[in-house]
N, C-alpha and C positions, 0 to 999 in steps of 0.2 A: 504494500500500500504506500502510495506516495505521501510525503510530508504534507503537501498541499491538501490532498484529500482528507488526511487525518485532522489537520487543523480546521478545515472548513466544517467537517462533521462535529468537531468540538464546539465551534462557534454556534452552529445551528442547534446542537443539542442543548447548549446553555440557554439560548433564546427560547427553546421549546420546553425547558425545564424537564429534559429527558436525559437518560444515560446515553452516551454516544453509541452504545451497542444497539439501542432501540431506533436509531436513525437508519432507514434503508435508502439506498442510492436512487431508487425509482420513485420515492415519495416526493410530493410537492410540499412546499412550506405550509400551505393551507392544511394539508393532511396532517402535518406535524403540529398544527395548532398555532402557527406563527401568523400574527396579524400584520397589517401594514406598518405599524410602528416597530414591531419586532424585525420586520424585513429591513427597514431603514437602519436599525441598530446593528443588524447582521452585516449589512453592506459596510457600515462604518468600521466595524470590527475587522472585516476582511481587508479593507483598505489599510488600516493600521498594521495588521499582522504581516501583510505582504508588501507594504510600502508601495502600493499601486493606487491608481485613480480608476474607480469603477464608473463606466459611462451609464449611470442609472439616474433617472429623474423620477422621484417618488410621486410627483404630481401627474406624470404621464408615463406610467410603467409600460404601457403598450408601445410607446415610441422609443423605448430603450433598445440599444444593441446588446444589452446584457441579458442573457437567457436565464430566467429564474423559474423555469417550468418544473424543474426537479432538482434534487440534491446533486445528481450526476451532471446535469446541465450547468449548474453553478461551478462545480469543480472544473469542468472543461473550459468554461468562460474565464475563470481565474487563471488557469494554466496558460491560456492563450494570451491574456493580458501580461502575465509575468514574462512570457517568451518575447512578446512585442517590445516590452520595456528594456529587455536585455540586448536587443538587436540595435 
């Protein structure tokens, strides 16, 4: 398991008040009980943890290039952002 994946699962689990082992990669944040405020806090935590800027507008989530449809989508999106910023 990649460090990115582990850290994102920890961040999401903390927001959902769940154990990281209870977070499945195919679950949406909604299924995990994370509301829009929890989503914004998760994005901030991801930005801080990985020192990246996430292209996400909480006021227009549908207009975002950042895929938040599932835990695995978030992991992929963050890995792509990290790769982009290293190049």
